[in-house]
SERO-4910 file (N, C-alpha, C, O; in steps of 0.05 Angstrom, whole numbers):
BEGIN
 pado doro    nc1    nc2    nc3   cac1   cac2   cac3    cc1    cc2    cc3    oc1    oc2    oc3
  Met    A   -322     90     24   -328     85     -2   -323    106    -25   -336    126    -17
  Thr    A   -314    111    -42   -299    126    -57   -315    131    -90   -311    111   -103
  Lys    A   -324    143    -99   -331    140   -121   -334    153   -145   -337    177   -140
  Leu    A   -336    148   -170   -331    174   -189   -364    167   -206   -379    148   -207
  Thr    A   -363    194   -217   -393    194   -230   -389    191   -260   -369    204   -268
  Ile    A   -399    179   -277   -394    176   -316   -408    199   -326   -433    200   -324
  Glu    A   -399    213   -335   -412    234   -347   -420    236   -372   -441    246   -379
  Ala    A   -392    218   -401   -394    215   -416   -376    180   -419   -356    173   -406
  Ser    A   -390    166   -436   -383    143   -439   -388    127   -481   -402    136   -499
  Thr    A   -371    105   -482   -375     95   -510   -384     68   -508   -376     57   -488
  Ala    A   -402     51   -528   -390     20   -526   -369      9   -509   -368     -7   -490
  Leu    A   -347     27   -526   -314     18   -514   -300     22   -497   -276     15   -497
  Cys    A   -312     33   -479   -317     40   -448   -316     13   -435   -334     -2   -442
  Gln    A   -298      1   -414   -319    -20   -409   -303    -36   -373   -279    -39   -379
  Leu    A   -304    -41   -357   -299    -58   -340   -283    -79   -341   -296   -100   -340
  Gln    A   -255    -84   -344   -244   -104   -355   -229   -109   -317   -227    -95   -297
  Asp    A   -222   -137   -325   -194   -148   -306   -175   -164   -330   -170   -163   -354
  Ala    A   -169   -183   -299   -155   -206   -316   -175   -218   -333   -163   -219   -355
  Gly    A   -199   -228   -337   -207   -250   -358   -212   -269   -337   -200   -273   -316
  Arg    A   -236   -281   -349   -245   -313   -334   -237   -348   -345   -240   -358   -367
  Phe    A   -230   -354   -327   -210   -379   -330   -217   -414   -316   -224   -422   -294
  Gly    A   -213   -423   -333   -226   -454   -328   -252   -455   -327   -264   -468   -310
  Val    A   -264   -441   -347   -298   -440   -347   -297   -445   -390   -317   -440   -403
  Arg    A   -284   -449   -397   -285   -453   -435   -290   -474   -438   -290   -479   -462
  His    A   -295   -490   -426   -302   -528   -434   -338   -514   -432   -351   -520   -451
  Leu    A   -351   -499   -414   -374   -488   -410   -384   -481   -437   -408   -483   -441
  Gly    A   -363   -470   -460   -370   -442   -477   -374   -418   -473   -387   -403   -486
  Val    A   -355   -409   -443   -348   -387   -437   -332   -375   -437   -317   -375   -418
  Thr    A   -329   -357   -459   -306   -340   -465   -285   -330   -437   -288   -329   -413
  Gln    A   -262   -324   -456   -246   -312   -434   -250   -289   -415   -250   -287   -391
  Gly    A   -252   -270   -437   -256   -236   -439   -228   -230   -422   -208   -244   -421
  Gly    A   -232   -209   -410   -212   -182   -398   -196   -166   -413   -201   -162   -437
  Ala    A   -174   -153   -402   -170   -136   -415   -151   -145   -443   -137   -165   -447
  Leu    A   -158   -120   -462   -125   -128   -499   -105   -127   -486    -88   -145   -489
  Asp    A   -102   -109   -469    -64   -103   -471    -71   -106   -439    -86    -92   -426
  Trp    A    -57   -129   -432    -57   -138   -403    -26   -126   -395    -20   -123   -371
  Val    A    -10   -120   -413      9    -95   -390      9    -82   -395     33    -77   -399
  Ala    A    -12    -53   -403    -17    -32   -390    -40    -35   -369    -43    -14   -356
  Met    A    -52    -50   -363    -70    -50   -347    -60    -70   -329    -77    -78   -313
  Asn    A    -34    -84   -325    -19    -92   -300      7    -59   -281     14    -50   -259
  Trp    A      8    -56   -312     22    -22   -300      4     -7   -292      6      0   -268
  Ala    A    -13      1   -301    -47     19   -281    -44     -2   -248    -41     12   -228
  Asn    A    -45    -24   -246    -53    -32   -217    -31    -24   -205    -31    -11   -183
  Trp    A     -6    -31   -220     23    -27   -201     27     -5   -193     39     -1   -172
  Leu    A     17     17   -212     21     47   -196      8     55   -164     15     73   -149
  Leu    A    -11     38   -163    -32     40   -133    -28     25   -118    -39     27    -96
  Gly    A     -4     -5   -126    -10    -27   -107    -22    -52   -105    -19    -71    -91
  Asn    A    -39    -45   -125    -62    -70   -130    -52    -91   -136    -28    -96   -137
  Ala    A    -75   -111   -141    -64   -133   -145    -54   -130   -188    -61   -113   -205
  Leu    A    -43   -145   -190    -42   -137   -229    -67   -138   -238    -76   -116   -243
  Gly    A    -84   -158   -241   -111   -166   -259   -127   -156   -248   -149   -160   -259
  Ala    A   -127   -133   -218   -149   -123   -200   -169   -104   -235   -161    -96   -257
  Pro    A   -193   -104   -225   -221    -86   -244   -215    -57   -252   -222    -41   -234
  Val    A   -203    -44   -276   -202    -37   -290   -218    -22   -310   -234    -35   -322
  Val    A   -216      8   -316   -236      7   -340   -215     18   -364   -195     32   -362
  Glu    A   -228      4   -388   -212      0   -407   -231     17   -426   -254     13   -434
  Ile    A   -212     39   -432   -223     71   -445   -215     58   -483   -191     54   -488
  Ala    A   -228     54   -497   -213     55   -521   -224     73   -549   -246     71   -560
  Leu    A   -199     94   -555   -202    110   -572   -222    138   -562   -233    156   -575
  Gly    A   -222    135   -536   -225    160   -521   -262    163   -525   -276    146   -536
  Gly    A   -272    188   -513   -307    197   -512   -307    183   -482   -321    163   -480
  Phe    A   -295    189   -461   -300    175   -436   -299    206   -412   -287    226   -416
  Ser    A   -312    201   -395   -309    232   -380   -319    220   -349   -339    207   -343
  Val    A   -299    231   -332   -325    220   -301   -315    243   -286   -293    254   -289
  Val    A   -334    250   -266   -328    268   -242   -327    258   -217   -344    240   -212
  Ala    A   -305    266   -193   -297    255   -169   -322    273   -160   -330    295   -169
  Glu    A   -334    250   -133   -348    257   -114   -324    261    -82   -324    279    -65
  Ala    A   -320    255    -83   -293    255    -66   -261    260    -77   -258    256   -101
  Asp    A   -236    269    -61   -223    269    -71   -210    238    -81   -227    222    -74
  Cys    A   -195    228    -91   -171    204    -94   -150    197   -110   -151    216   -126
  Val    A   -141    190   -114   -112    174   -118   -126    157   -148   -137    136   -144
  Leu    A   -124    166   -174   -125    140   -189    -90    145   -204    -71    161   -200
  Ala    A    -96    122   -221    -70    107   -248    -88    112   -269   -113    111   -270
  Leu    A    -64    119   -293    -66    117   -316    -44     98   -338    -20    104   -336
  Ala    A    -49     82   -354    -27     65   -371    -33     64   -397    -55     70   -406
  Gly    A    -19     59   -405    -28     53   -435    -32     71   -458    -14     88   -461
  Ala    A    -51     72   -476    -49     94   -498    -57    118   -486    -72    118   -466
  Asp    A    -46    144   -499    -49    177   -495    -70    177   -515    -71    175   -539
  Leu    A    -91    183   -493   -118    191   -503   -128    221   -496   -152    228   -496
  Asp    A   -103    237   -489   -107    275   -488   -123    271   -473   -146    274   -479
  Ala    A   -109    258   -435   -139    251   -414   -125    293   -406   -104    305   -409
  His    A   -144    300   -399   -149    327   -378   -165    314   -357   -183    297   -357
  Ile    A   -143    338   -328   -162    341   -309   -172    366   -314   -155    383   -314
  Asp    A   -200    375   -319   -207    392   -327   -198    405   -343   -205    395   -364
  Asp    A   -176    437   -351   -151    440   -372   -128    430   -367   -113    450   -367
  Gln    A   -119    416   -363    -95    405   -337    -88    373   -356    -98    351   -351
  Pro    A    -71    379   -374    -64    352   -391    -60    334   -369    -53    347   -350
  Val    A    -63    299   -361    -52    285   -355    -28    262   -372    -30    258   -396
  Ala    A    -13    253   -361      7    235   -380     -6    209   -365    -19    203   -344
  Pro    A      3    199   -383     -1    160   -366     22    156   -366     40    168   -377
  Trp    A     20    127   -347     40    113   -338     50    132   -311     72    140   -306
  Arg    A     29    135   -299     33    153   -268      6    160   -254    -15    170   -262
  Ser    A     14    152   -234    -15    164   -221    -26    195   -213    -17    216   -220
  Phe    A    -41    190   -203    -47    225   -200    -67    229   -180    -80    210   -174
  Thr    A    -70    248   -168    -92    262   -153   -116    277   -168   -111    296   -183
  Leu    A   -145    267   -164   -167    278   -173   -187    290   -150   -205    274   -145
  Arg    A   -188    312   -137   -201    321   -125   -236    322   -126   -248    320   -147
  Lys    A   -247    325   -102   -279    330   -114   -280    355   -123   -273    377   -116
  Gly    A   -299    340   -149   -320    357   -158   -285    363   -187   -285    386   -196
  Gln    A   -268    349   -195   -259    358   -215   -267    329   -232   -271    306   -224
  Arg    A   -269    345   -266   -273    322   -288   -244    315   -289   -225    327   -280
  Leu    A   -246    289   -302   -223    276   -316   -236    265   -336   -256    250   -336
  Ala    A   -220    277   -359   -236    270   -392   -215    262   -411   -194    275   -415
  Phe    A   -223    232   -429   -200    226   -446   -212    240   -476   -237    237   -475
  Lys    A   -205    251   -496   -210    256   -523   -206    244   -535   -225    229   -539
  Gln    A   -180    236   -553   -178    223   -573   -154    218   -575   -139    236   -567
  Pro    A   -142    190   -584   -116    174   -591   -102    201   -601   -111    221   -612
  Arg    A    -74    192   -590    -51    206   -596    -37    189   -604    -30    187   -627
  Gln    A    -31    172   -584    -11    144   -588    -23    125   -583    -35    130   -562
  Gly    A    -28     99   -590    -41     74   -580    -72     92   -580    -79    115   -585
  Ile    A    -88     60   -569   -121     72   -582   -137     60   -548   -157     70   -539
  Arg    A   -121     38   -535   -133     30   -506   -112     52   -489    -87     54   -493
  Ala    A   -132     69   -466   -116     64   -437   -134     51   -421   -155     40   -426
  Tyr    A   -118     56   -396   -128     39   -369   -129     57   -352   -113     74   -345
  Leu    A   -155     52   -343   -154     76   -316   -163     59   -287   -185     48   -283
  Ala    A   -144     60   -271   -140     45   -248   -156     57   -218   -160     81   -214
  Ala    A   -163     40   -204   -168     61   -174   -157     36   -153   -157     11   -156
  Pro    A   -148     51   -130   -150     38   -100   -155     11   -103   -169      9   -124
  Gly    A   -150    -12    -92   -168    -40    -93   -178    -40   -115   -198    -54   -110
  Gly    A   -179    -34   -141   -194    -38   -161   -222    -28   -161   -234    -23   -140
  Phe    A   -234    -24   -188   -260    -13   -182   -286    -44   -177   -284    -68   -181
  Gln    A   -308    -26   -165   -318    -50   -161   -343    -53   -179   -357    -36   -190
  Gly    A   -344    -83   -180   -355    -89   -202   -372   -119   -199   -359   -133   -182
  Lys    A   -396   -136   -208   -412   -166   -199   -391   -184   -212   -385   -182   -236
  Ala    A   -381   -199   -197   -372   -222   -207   -384   -250   -209   -394   -266   -192
  Val    A   -380   -250   -231   -400   -269   -261   -372   -295   -259   -350   -289   -268
  Leu    A   -376   -319   -249   -351   -333   -263   -326   -333   -248   -306   -346   -257
  Gly    A   -325   -321   -229   -303   -317   -218   -282   -286   -231   -260   -277   -227
  Ser    A   -304   -276   -247   -288   -248   -267   -316   -226   -260   -337   -231   -248
  Cys    A   -304   -200   -273   -329   -181   -274   -324   -167   -306   -339   -151   -317
  Ala    A   -299   -177   -318   -290   -171   -345   -314   -172   -355   -330   -190   -349
  Thr    A   -321   -151   -371   -345   -148   -391   -347   -159   -418   -336   -146   -436
  Val    A   -356   -174   -421   -364   -197   -448   -391   -191   -457   -408   -207   -451
  Ile    A   -403   -161   -479   -428   -162   -477   -440   -183   -497   -463   -191   -491
  Arg    A   -432   -190   -512   -436   -217   -520   -461   -245   -506   -483   -254   -513
  Glu    A   -436   -251   -476   -446   -253   -467   -469   -254   -436   -478   -272   -422
  Glu    A   -470   -233   -438   -485   -212   -424   -467   -227   -397   -473   -242   -379
  Leu    A   -445   -216   -402   -427   -222   -375   -414   -204   -372   -403   -192   -391
  Gly    A   -412   -196   -336   -387   -176   -324   -394   -143   -332   -411   -133   -346
  Gly    A   -378   -135   -321   -388   -105   -316   -393    -97   -288   -391   -113   -269
  Ile    A   -401    -68   -285   -419    -59   -258   -434    -78   -243   -432    -83   -219
  Glu    A   -449    -87   -261   -477   -100   -244   -477   -126   -257   -491   -141   -244
  Gly    A   -467   -137   -275   -459   -171   -283   -469   -180   -301   -471   -204   -308
  Arg    A   -478   -156   -314   -503   -168   -342   -479   -159   -363   -488   -168   -383
  Gly    A   -456   -150   -369   -445   -157   -397   -453   -135   -408   -457   -134   -433
  Gln    A   -456   -105   -386   -462    -82   -402   -437    -73   -402   -420    -83   -388
  Ala    A   -432    -44   -430   -412    -21   -419   -423    -10   -405   -447     -9   -399
  Leu    A   -392      9   -396   -408     35   -381   -420     55   -390   -412     65   -411
  Gly    A   -441     64   -377   -451     95   -385   -467    108   -378   -485     95   -368
  Lys    A   -470    132   -378   -467    154   -372   -488    156   -348   -511    150   -353
  Gly    A   -483    165   -322   -495    168   -302   -488    146   -280   -497    148   -258
  Gln    A   -471    127   -288   -470    104   -267   -443    113   -249   -432    134   -254
  Ala    A   -437    101   -233   -425    101   -210   -401     82   -205   -405     59   -199
  Leu    A   -370     92   -209   -353     77   -215   -340     73   -181   -319     86   -178
  Arg    A   -349     55   -156   -341     53   -131   -314     36   -133   -307     17   -148
  Phe    A   -303     49   -114   -270     29    -95   -275     46    -78   -285     68    -74
  Ala    A   -258     19    -60   -243     33    -27   -227     26    -24   -227     14     -3
  Gly    A   -204     24    -37   -181     32    -31   -163     60    -13   -173     82     -7
  Asp    A   -137     50     -7   -126     80      2   -116     92    -16   -115     84    -39
  Met    A   -104    120     -6    -93    138    -27    -60    134    -26    -47    145     -9
  Pro    A    -48    120    -44    -27    118    -40     -9    139    -57    -20    153    -73
  Ala    A     20    140    -53     39    152    -52     40    153    -76     41    130    -87
  Pro    A     38    181    -99     46    180   -123     71    164   -136     95    165   -128
  Arg    A     60    148   -159     84    138   -170     79    138   -199     59    144   -212
  Glu    A    111    126   -209    113    133   -236    128    107   -252    150     98   -245
  Val    A    114     96   -275    128     75   -285    153     81   -300    152     97   -319
  Pro    A    171     71   -294    203     83   -301    209     80   -334    207     58   -346
  Glu    A    217    105   -346    219    118   -376    227     78   -389    213     67   -407
  Pro    A    247     65   -378    256     47   -394    238     22   -398    245      4   -414
  Leu    A    217     21   -384    202     -4   -373    167      1   -389    149    -15   -393
  Arg    A    172     31   -393    140     28   -417    138     29   -446    146     46   -462
  Pro    A    126      9   -449    108     -7   -479    122     25   -499    124     48   -490
  Val    A    130     15   -523    139     28   -547    114     16   -561    111     -7   -567
  Tyr    A     94     38   -565     75     29   -590     88     36   -618     90     58   -628
  Ala    A     94     20   -625    112     26   -662     88     27   -679     68     13   -681
  Glu    A     98     49   -692     90     49   -715     77     22   -736     54     20   -746
  Lys    A     94      9   -738     82     -7   -750    110    -38   -735    132    -44   -744
  Pro    A    100    -45   -719    103    -67   -697    105    -94   -714     95    -98   -736
  Val    A    118   -110   -700    125   -135   -710    130   -150   -686    145   -147   -667
  Leu    A    107   -176   -699     92   -183   -680    101   -218   -683    103   -230   -703
  Asp    A    104   -227   -657    121   -262   -657    100   -277   -652     91   -275   -630
  Leu    A     90   -290   -667     77   -318   -677     90   -342   -678    108   -349   -694
  Val    A     76   -357   -652     85   -389   -647     73   -396   -658     49   -392   -658
  Ile    A     90   -418   -679     82   -431   -709     59   -456   -693     60   -463   -670
  Gly    A     45   -462   -707     21   -479   -707     19   -509   -716     37   -516   -731
  Ala    A      3   -524   -712      7   -556   -718     -1   -554   -750      6   -569   -769
  Gln    A    -17   -534   -751    -18   -530   -782     -1   -516   -804     -4   -518   -828
  Ile    A     14   -504   -795     34   -487   -811     46   -509   -833     62   -498   -847
  Gly    A     43   -535   -838     65   -550   -851     50   -549   -878     61   -552   -900
  Tyr    A     11   -545   -874     -8   -551   -892    -11   -524   -912    -28   -523   -930
  Phe    A      6   -506   -908      2   -475   -919     15   -482   -948     27   -503   -947
  Ser    A     15   -472   -973     34   -468   -988     62   -454   -981     70   -441   -962
  Gly    A     73   -460  -1005    107   -449   -997    106   -414   -997    113   -398   -980
  Thr    A     92   -408  -1025     89   -379  -1025     78   -371  -1005     89   -355   -990
  Ser    A     52   -382   -999     36   -367   -973     53   -369   -948     46   -353   -930
  Leu    A     69   -380   -944     90   -377   -917    111   -357   -922    124   -339   -912
  Phe    A    106   -367   -940    131   -335   -950    125   -304   -943    137   -285   -933
  Glu    A     98   -311   -956     79   -282   -953     79   -275   -931     93   -255   -927
  Ala    A     65   -285   -907     53   -291   -889     77   -281   -871     71   -261   -857
  Phe    A     96   -288   -869    120   -271   -854    139   -252   -872    159   -244   -861
  Asn    A    136   -249   -884    151   -222   -906    137   -205   -908    150   -186   -899
  Arg    A    108   -195   -916     89   -180   -922     74   -173   -903     62   -189   -889
  Asp    A     73   -136   -901     50   -118   -893     20   -126   -884      2   -124   -900
  Trp    A     16   -136   -857    -16   -146   -870    -26   -111   -850    -16   -100   -831
  Thr    A    -49   -105   -866    -71    -76   -854    -86    -90   -841    -95   -110   -851
  Leu    A    -93    -82   -814   -114    -83   -797   -139    -73   -809   -143    -50   -817
  Asp    A   -156    -94   -811   -185    -79   -819   -204    -65   -800   -200    -63   -776
  Ala    A   -226    -53   -816   -244    -38   -790   -264    -57   -779   -277    -49   -759
  Arg    A   -268    -81   -790   -281    -96   -781   -284   -117   -750   -302   -131   -740
  Gly    A   -249   -106   -741   -247   -112   -721   -258   -109   -698   -274    -89   -696
  Asp    A   -254   -125   -675   -271   -116   -648   -259   -134   -627   -237   -146   -628
  Arg    A   -274   -132   -610   -250   -150   -583   -254   -180   -584   -244   -197   -569
  Met    A   -272   -186   -608   -278   -222   -610   -250   -235   -632   -241   -257   -633
  Gly    A   -242   -209   -648   -223   -209   -658   -216   -192   -686   -232   -176   -694
  Ile    A   -190   -197   -701   -181   -176   -706   -178   -190   -740   -165   -211   -742
  Arg    A   -191   -179   -766   -180   -182   -792   -156   -168   -803   -155   -144   -799
  Leu    A   -141   -179   -814   -117   -169   -827   -115   -173   -864   -119   -194   -876
  Leu    A   -111   -153   -874   -120   -152   -901    -85   -151   -921    -68   -133   -920
  Gly    A    -83   -175   -934    -66   -169   -947    -66   -195   -971    -88   -199   -981
  Pro    A    -39   -215   -983    -36   -226   -996    -56   -251   -980    -61   -253   -956
  Gln    A    -66   -272  -1009    -87   -296   -997    -66   -316   -994    -47   -321  -1009
  Leu    A    -77   -330   -963    -62   -351   -961    -74   -377   -968    -98   -379   -966
  Glu    A    -59   -395   -976    -75   -422   -991    -66   -441   -973    -43   -449   -969
  Tyr    A    -89   -450   -963    -83   -482   -940    -86   -504   -959   -101   -502   -978
  Gln    A    -72   -523   -954    -70   -542   -983    -79   -570   -955    -80   -594   -963
  Gly    A    -82   -567   -938    -89   -590   -919   -125   -611   -925   -143   -609   -941
  Ala    A   -118   -627   -903   -146   -637   -907   -163   -613   -889   -153   -597   -874
  Pro    A   -198   -619   -899   -216   -610   -869   -211   -616   -849   -207   -639   -842
  Met    A   -211   -593   -834   -203   -600   -807   -232   -606   -783   -253   -610   -796
  Ile    A   -235   -607   -761   -254   -620   -743   -259   -604   -723   -241   -608   -706
  Ser    A   -278   -584   -712   -264   -555   -697   -256   -567   -667   -267   -585   -654
  Glu    A   -232   -552   -658   -228   -556   -640   -222   -537   -620   -242   -523   -617
  Gly    A   -201   -529   -603   -211   -506   -580   -188   -488   -591   -165   -494   -600
  Ile    A   -201   -465   -588   -170   -435   -593   -167   -421   -576   -185   -411   -562
  Pro    A   -136   -416   -574   -126   -394   -554   -122   -370   -555   -116   -361   -577
  Leu    A   -123   -358   -540   -117   -335   -540    -97   -328   -555    -74   -337   -548
  Gly    A   -101   -305   -588    -89   -299   -605    -80   -318   -629    -60   -315   -643
  Ala    A   -102   -339   -630   -101   -357   -656    -97   -342   -689   -118   -336   -701
  Val    A    -81   -338   -698    -87   -333   -722   -109   -348   -744    -95   -347   -764
  Gln    A   -128   -359   -751   -138   -374   -760   -140   -360   -792   -140   -336   -797
  Val    A   -142   -379   -808   -145   -365   -838   -167   -384   -852   -162   -406   -860
  Pro    A   -197   -368   -853   -214   -381   -869   -205   -377   -898   -183   -369   -906
  Pro    A   -229   -386   -915   -233   -401   -936   -208   -380   -958   -186   -387   -967
  Asp    A   -221   -355   -960   -217   -328   -960   -190   -315   -962   -182   -294   -972
  Gly    A   -176   -343   -944   -137   -331   -940   -130   -303   -932   -110   -291   -940
  Gln    A   -151   -290   -912   -139   -266   -897   -147   -271   -869   -169   -265   -858
  Pro    A   -122   -284   -858   -124   -283   -825   -137   -267   -810   -139   -243   -815
  Ile    A   -150   -284   -783   -162   -267   -762   -144   -269   -750   -128   -287   -757
  Val    A   -138   -250   -725   -125   -262   -709   -150   -254   -688   -163   -233   -687
  Leu    A   -151   -278   -670   -177   -284   -644   -160   -285   -613   -144   -298   -599
  Leu    A   -187   -250   -614   -177   -247   -579   -191   -255   -553   -197   -278   -547
  Asn    A   -195   -230   -538   -203   -237   -512   -230   -251   -506   -237   -270   -492
  Asp    A   -244   -236   -523   -278   -249   -534   -285   -266   -551   -309   -270   -558
  Arg    A   -259   -280   -560   -270   -305   -576   -281   -320   -583   -285   -309   -605
  Gln    A   -290   -334   -584   -314   -362   -594   -292   -378   -585   -269   -373   -591
  Thr    A   -301   -409   -565   -277   -424   -559   -274   -453   -569   -264   -471   -555
  Ile    A   -284   -454   -597   -280   -476   -609   -283   -454   -642   -296   -433   -646
  Gly    A   -268   -466   -655   -262   -462   -688   -245   -486   -701   -228   -499   -689
  Gly    A   -253   -491   -727   -244   -506   -747   -238   -492   -771   -247   -500   -792
  Tyr    A   -223   -470   -770   -207   -464   -790   -173   -468   -784   -162   -466   -762
  Pro    A   -163   -473   -804   -134   -476   -804   -113   -455   -793   -112   -434   -806
  Arg    A    -99   -457   -774    -80   -434   -763    -61   -436   -764    -50   -458   -760
  Leu    A    -47   -413   -770    -10   -416   -777     -1   -418   -753     19   -433   -750
  Gly    A    -15   -404   -725     -1   -408   -712    -14   -390   -685    -39   -388   -686
  Ala    A     -3   -380   -665    -18   -357   -640      2   -331   -633     25   -335   -626
  Leu    A     -7   -309   -636      7   -288   -625     18   -295   -593      7   -310   -577
  Thr    A     40   -279   -591     53   -290   -561     41   -264   -544     39   -242   -555
  Pro    A     35   -269   -517     11   -243   -500     21   -220   -507      7   -201   -516
  Leu    A     56   -221   -503     75   -192   -511     60   -173   -540     53   -150   -541
  Ala    A     59   -194   -562     50   -193   -586     21   -173   -583     17   -149   -590
  Leu    A      2   -194   -570    -30   -188   -566    -21   -155   -553    -27   -134   -564
  Ala    A    -10   -156   -534    -15   -127   -525      3   -104   -542      5    -82   -531
  Gln    A     11   -106   -560     17    -89   -583     -3    -90   -596    -16    -70   -590
  Leu    A    -16   -106   -616    -32   -107   -629    -56    -93   -617    -66    -78   -634
  Ala    A    -69    -94   -588    -86    -75   -585    -83    -50   -578   -100    -36   -568
  Gln    A    -58    -43   -585    -57     -5   -587    -66     -3   -609    -82     15   -609
  Cys    A    -65    -10   -628    -65    -18   -661    -92      6   -674   -116      0   -669
  Met    A    -90     20   -682   -113     34   -694   -122     24   -730   -106     31   -747
  Pro    A   -144     10   -736   -158     -5   -753   -140     16   -774   -140     40   -768
  Gly    A   -126      7   -798   -121      7   -815    -82     21   -815    -67     30   -832
  Ala    A    -81     17   -791    -43     10   -791    -33    -17   -801    -50    -33   -811
  Gln    A     -4    -25   -800      3    -33   -818     21    -52   -786     28    -41   -765
  Val    A     24    -87   -796     33   -108   -784     51   -130   -796     45   -143   -816
  Arg    A     75   -131   -780     86   -158   -794     89   -176   -771     93   -169   -748
  Phe    A     87   -209   -782     91   -227   -763    119   -241   -765    128   -246   -787
  Arg    A    129   -246   -746    159   -262   -741    148   -290   -727    132   -294   -709
  Ala    A    158   -301   -739    154   -331   -733    173   -342   -712    196   -344   -719
  Val    A    164   -353   -680    184   -360   -658    175   -387   -658    153   -392   -668
  Val    A    192   -406   -646    183   -430   -634    166   -421   -604    164   -397   -596
  Gln    A    156   -442   -591    153   -427   -565    174   -425   -534    171   -414   -512
  Asp    A    194   -441   -546    224   -433   -520    221   -412   -521    212   -399   -502
  Glu    A    230   -400   -554    234   -373   -556    214   -357   -542    220   -345   -522
  Ala    A    195   -357   -550    169   -326   -550    174   -334   -510    179   -316   -494
  Trp    A    172   -359   -503    171   -358   -469    200   -349   -455    201   -343   -431
  Arg    A    227   -348   -473    247   -331   -461    247   -296   -461    255   -279   -445
  Arg    A    234   -293   -485    227   -270   -489    198   -254   -467    194   -230   -463
  Gln    A    187   -271   -460    170   -261   -441    177   -259   -419    174   -238   -406
  Gln    A    190   -283   -409    203   -275   -381    229   -253   -376    234   -240   -355
  Gly    A    244   -251   -401    260   -229   -393    246   -206   -390    252   -189   -373
  Tyr    A    223   -202   -409    211   -172   -397    196   -171   -376    190   -148   -367
  Leu    A    185   -199   -360    178   -195   -323    204   -196   -315    206   -187   -292
  Gln    A    216   -200   -321    242   -201   -300    257   -172   -299    270   -165   -278
  Arg    A    254   -150   -329    264   -126   -320    244   -109   -304    254    -91   -292
  Trp    A    213   -113   -302    192   -108   -291    193   -116   -269    184    -99   -253
  Cys    A    201   -138   -258    203   -138   -229    229   -130   -210    227   -131   -186
***
């Protein structure tokens, strides 16, 4: 058994995995890594199952000290990581020697980094997952939904694999103004024509009020002209439009049902892009149908494999 001792952390540094499934009928949300692409790559670098538990580090402020020599992997945002005084770039595995400190300072590109360990970090599984959901007090190291804190130990028990690096052509590009594919939904025809034009032809700004539950977007006011809705199940990436006309993209820690009309839902690849956008950044929507979104995702996964 190997462990890392946490020397510094924030409420935004959490143990995450692929999330909880098959429990939304109980009112339990999904949870899991917001950038599933970066999480999968971090695990791939070590030969782990792609959904194995990792540390999701948002915006930096996290550091650990190794209690024994180990091999770790890093993917996702460049948070100016250093081993002691030496910089560590993402998208590769690396060796951390006993007594060395791995520290993440502040964002340089993207905002969420994923740290993986051989076999995955250990946490108490609740409803089939150790994904941390603070609101529901689920997951994490002890199973009570707590963020990682100073003095805690991150334990893992895997082997020390050979160094590995994600090929350059397969690394995601965190664009300054990403275009996000949105699969149009059942209520799309009940928005005014002007609203639909502006929804897909104007920039949207990420509000600072976003969290792991959802991100509010600021821009033109969208007008829904349909009848009031009965609450229904909410998929990951749903783009709800409340009465103020400002869309909200619902993320992994979202509620399970909702009654606001929806433009549709972002694709999984678009959600991974959105997860790396800083508050204040601008994005655009691109309307796609489900078959087109499926083909694009399959194309990416085929290049991966």
